[in-house]
N, C-alpha and C positions, 0 to 999 in steps of 0.2 A: 551751403554751396554757393557763396556769392564773392569769393575772393578773386582778385585779379592776379596777373602774372608777377608783378613786382612784390605785392603783399605776400602772396604765397611763397615765393622764393626766399625773400629776406627774412621773413618771420619764421619759416621752417629752419633757416640756417642759425638764426639769432637764438631761437629757442633750443637749439641743438647744442651750440657751443658753451654757453654759460660762463661762469667766472674762471673755469679752469683754462680757457683760451689765453686770458691775460695774467693768470697766476701759475696754474698747474704745469702747463706746457712749457712756458719760458723757464720756470723753476727746475724743471727736470733736464732741460737743455743745458742750463747754467751749471748744473751739478755734474752731469755725466757726459756732456758733450754731444757731438753731431748724431751718434747712433740713436739717441732718443728721438730724432726727427722721423724715424721710421712710423711713429704713431701718426705724425701729420701726413706722411705719404699714404698710409693705410686710410686714413679719414678722407682725403682727397679722392682716392679711387673709389671708396665706398659711397661717398656723396654722388659721384658722377653715376655709378652704376645703379644707384637707388632712384635717381631721377630718369635714367635711360630705360631700364628695363621694367621697373615696378610701378612708378607713379601713374602713367596713363591707365595701365591695366587695372590698378586698384581703384582708380576713379570710376572706371566703367563697371567693374565687377560689384563695387559696393552699391552702385545705383541699381544694377540688375538684380542684385540679391536683396530685394525689398527695401532698397534706399536706405542702408544701414549708415548710421553717422558716428559710431564709436567702434573701436577695434573689437571688443567683446561682442557687440551687436553684429558686427561684420561676420564673425566666425560662426555664429549661430545661424544667421540668415544664409550664409554662403552654403551651409550643409543642410538647410532646410529642416532643422531639428528643433523640436519642442522641448527636448530635454535640456534643462537650464544649466547642466554640469559644466559644459564647455564655456558658457558665458560666465558663469560663477568663478570657474578657475582662472580665466583671463583677468577679471577684476581683482582677484586675490593676489595674483603675480604683480599687477600694476601697483596694488596697494604696497606691498612688501618692498618692491625695489624702488619705487619712487619715494618712499620714506628716505632710503639712503641717498638717492639723488637730490632730494630737497635738503637734506642735511648737509650736503656738500656746498649747496647755495648758501645756506645760513653760515656756514664756516667761512666762506669767502666774504660774506658781508661783515662778519665779525672782525676778520683780518683787516679789511678795508677801514673800518671805523676805528679799530684800535690803532692802526698805523697813522691815520690822519689826525686823530683828535687825542690819542693818548690815553683813552679810557680803557678801564679794565676789560678784559676779554669777554666775560660774562656779560657785562653791561652792553658791550658793543654787539654781542650776539643778540640780547633781547631787542636792542634799537632796530637792528637789521631784520629780525623776524617780524616785528610789529609793523615795519614799513612795508614789507612783502605781503603779509596777511591783509593789511588795510588796502593796499593797492589792488590785490587780487579780487577783493570784494566789490570793487567799485565798477567792474565790467565784466562782461562774459567773454566767450570764445571771440567774437568777431572784434570786440575792443581790444583784447589781448593782441590779435594778429596785427592790427593797425599800430599799436604801441610798439610792438616787436620791430615793426618795419623802420620806425624812427630810432630805436635802440640799436638795431643792426647797423644802420649807417652810421651812428655815433661810434660804435665799436670799430667799424672799418676805419673811419677817419683817425682814431686814437692809435690803432695798430700800425697805421702807416707813418704817422708823425713820429713816434717814439724811437723806432730803429733808425729812421733816417737821420734824426738830429743826433743819435748816438754815434752813428757812422761818421757824420761830419765832424764831431768833436773829438773822435779818437785820433791821437797823434800817429804814431808809427806802429802799425799793426804787426809788422815783422819783428819788432823788438820785444813782443809779449811773450812770456813763458807761460805755459799751462801747467798748473801744480795742482796736485791733490791735497787733501786735508792734512797730510803728514809733510807737505812740503816738496815731495818728489816730483820730478818733471813728467808730465803725461804727453808722450810723444804723439798719440793718436786721438787727441781731443777732437780734432777736425776730420777724423776718418769716419766716413758713414758706415763701413763695414766691419771695423774692428772694434773689440771691446778693450778694456784697461789691460789685459794681459797680452794683447796683441793677436789673439785669436779671431777667426771670423765669427761674428756675434750672431750665430744662426738663431739662438733663442730670441734675442732682442728683435732681430728682423722679422721673424715669424710672428712674434707677439705684437710688434707695431702694426703689421699688415692686417693682423686678426681684427684689429679695432674696426676696419672697414665693414666687416660682416655684421656689426651691431646695428647699422642703419636700417637693415631690412626688418628689424623688430622694435623700433623706437615708436611708441604710440603718439608721442607729441609731435613727432615729425610726419608720420604716416596719415594722421588726422589732417594734415594740410592738403595732402594730395587728394583726399576725400572732399575737401571743402572748396576746391577751385572751381570757378564757374563752369568751365569746360575742358575736357581733356585735350581740345586744341590748343589751349594755352600752355600745356606742359612744356613744349619745346623751348619758348621763350623763358619760362621759368627756369629751366635747366640751365641755359646758358647763363643768366643772371646769377643763380645759386653757385655754379661751378666757379664763375670768375671771383665771386665774393669769398668762397672758401679758399681757392688758391692763393689769393693775396694776403688774407687774413692769417692763415696758417703759416705761409712763408714768413710774414712779418713777426709772428709770435716766435718762431724759431730764430730769426735775426736778433730779437730782444734778447734771448738766452745767451746767443754766441757773442754778440757785440757788447752785451752787458758785461760779459766776463772780460772780455778784451779791454773795455774801457776802464773798468775798475782796476785791473792789473797793469794799466800803463803807467809809465814814469809820471810822477807828479800827483798821482790820484791815490797815494798811500793812505792818506787820512780818510778819504771817502770810502776806500776799501774796508778799513778798520770799522768805520761806523756801520757800513753793511753787514760785516761779519758779526758784530755785537747784536744785531737783530736776531740772528740765528734761524732764519727762515728764507731760504732761496725763492720760495713762491712769491715773495714781495718784491722781487727785482723790477718788475714793471712799475710799480708804485714808487719805488726808490729812484729809478732813473727819471721818471716824470717830475718828481719833486726837485730833483737836482738840475735837470738840464733844461727845462721849460720855464718861461715867465709864469709868475703866480696864476694869472687868470687862465692862461692856456693850460697850465698843469691841472688846475681844478676841473676844467671841462674834460680833460683826458682821463683824469681819475674818475670822474662821474661815469665814464665808459665802463668802468668795472661793475659799478652798481647797475648800469643798464644791462649789462651781460648777465648779472645775477638774476635780476628781475624778469628779463625776458624769458628765461629758462624756469625759474621757480613758479611764476604765475601759470605757465603752461602745464607744468607737472602737477600742480595743485588743482587746476581745473579738470584735467584728464582723470586724476584720481577721484575727484568729486563726482564727475559724470559717471564714472565706473561704479562707483558705491550706490549713488541714487538711482542710475538707469539700469545698471547690470546687476545689482545685488538686491536693493530694497524693493525695486518694481517687480522683481520675480515673486516676492512674497505678498505684495500688496499691488496687484495689477491695475486697480482702479484709483491709484493714488492721484491726487490732484497736483497741478504745477506747483502751486504755492508750497505744498508738502515737500515736494521733491526739491524745490529751491532751498528750503530750510535743511533738508538732509545734506544737500550739497555743501551749504555753508558750514554746517556741523563738521562735515568730513575735512574741510579745509582747516578748520581749528584743530581737529584731532591729529591730522597728518602733521600739522605745523608743530604742535606740542611735542610729539614723539620725535620728529626730526630735530627740534631744539635740543632735546635731551641727548640724542646721539651726537650732536655738534658740540656739546659742553666741553669736550676735551680740547684745550687750546693748542695741543700738539697734533691734532688730526690734520691728515693730508688731504687737501682738495682733490688732488690727483687720485689718491687711493680711494676715496669715497666714490668718485666719478667712475673710475675703471671697474669697480665692483658692481654698481648699479648698471653700467653699460653692459657688462657681461651678462648679468641676469636677464635684462630685458631682451637683449640681442640673441641669446641662446634660447629663450623661452618662446619668443615670437617670430624670429627670423625665418627658421625653416618652415614653420607652419604658414606664414604668410606667403613665402616663395612658392612652396608647393600647392598651397590652395589657388594660387593664380596660375600655375604653369603645369600642373599634373592633374589630369582628369581623374585618375583613380584614387586621389587622395580622399579620406572621408574623415567624419567627425571624431572617430575613435583614434585614428592615426593622428590627427591634429592634436587631440588631447594628451596622447602618449608623448608626442614631441614636446610639447609644452612642459609637461611634468619632468620628463627626462632631461631637458635642457636646463630648466631651473634648478633641479636637484644636483645635477653634475657641476654647476658652478660652485655650489657650496662644498661638495665633495673634493673637488680638484683644489680649490683655494686652501682648504683647511687640513686635508689629509695626504694629497699628492704633491702638490707644489712644494711644501716645506722639505721634501727630499732633495730639492736643488738640482743642478745640472740641466738636462733637457726637460725634467719634470716641471721645472720653474716656469714653463711657457704660459703665457696669458690664458687664464681659464676659459675665455670665450671660444677659443678655437676648439679645444677638446669637447666642450659642452655643446657647440654647434654641430660638430660631427655626430656625437652621440644622439642628439635630437633629431638629425636627419635620418639616421639608421632606425631609431624607434618609430619615427612617423611612416617611414616606408614599409617597415616589417608588419607593424600592426595594421596598416591600411590593407595590406595584402593578405593578412590572415582573417580579417573581418569581411562583412558583406560589401559588396560594390556599391557605390552611390546610386541612389534612385534615378529614374529616368528624367525627373524634373531637374535634378542638380546638374545631370550631365548636359541637358538642352540648354540650361542657362549659361554653363561653362562655354559650351560650344558657339553659342550666340555672341559672346563677348570675343572669343577667339576669331570667329569669322567677321568681326568688326560690324556686326548687325545693331549693336547697342550704340546709340548716340548719346553721349553723356558728357 
């Protein structure tokens, strides 16, 4: 609990956004048009609400509930339970979904090295993974937060520069025709509300906004709220984080839109053919950087992609490592020495990295697809439990556990069994899974015994602002 306002704000958002901000989101916008920007809108709203309603309360509650420093430890101490099942379940959920999240970072790194140096995808993946693992070994949580601050500022600068240069170098925007893969004109490419068929894109809109719900359950972001020096610094951090997110998300959308306009402008036919030959829209940011900027500036801007990847991957690896060592291993060996726990943590980093490496081996894997899956799993499993543990006095350990399990399972069920039916059922799995988790948590909490007196007193002391933290 030593982080200042700037470090907390920028490190939280840098660890949040990862390589998908510079690759996945611009690629989705480039292919599908402005309707994909509902993801950015949802994330902006979610960021603000997370800082506004959850950050300060979590800082105080985690301190009041036995000075918890990890999310699994927080849930166990918040409900004053000695039963390890809730802590173990949290650690297991973190382990599973952060595997997928880390795989997305590895995939981003592989695409970066493959594009920059022309190396084989598998070799590029290996290089990226080794850099991330070695880098993570060099420091702990505090070091990661400080490096994330610098990486976040680099990401910010890069995302401002690229669309600005692209807009300046685009000739006549009005002369550009928006075409699909078959060469047919897309009249609503710049329409925020309509899909390709001209209908109101309700599924896309709701799915995009649903991304904002994920923030309430992201361990690598929530742990920053717990680590700030004082809850009094949250307001300043919120302002910094909100401005950073607004500008970077807006810039990422502009990269996709003006990247399309620039490449489809008169005189850029050869450049468009070169980009189409790459066959991966998620590389639009890299392509524009290399074509529009002087070499040394382009190099710095492209390094921002690696900064984005590393700032997220190191946080995820460290959160997973602490969950396994502190929330799994320590349950079975309570007298474990710090040195033993350190080596368990490092072993976890290696294990997670190896499995994530295997998941990312497919060169056609989508960074956006991997991130959306992991985001849904973590958001649905932890979001409702976190919110209701902070704002509902009647919630208890069994309700929280039921919500976590129901949310995590529903993500799998919806994605693989229900979403394939298409239509309205194709909505982003985070939304229905979040709702199911909330219902399960409330019902099970009401059907089981009420929280003990000590739990209620701790909750009420935080609500009454008697806890200074």
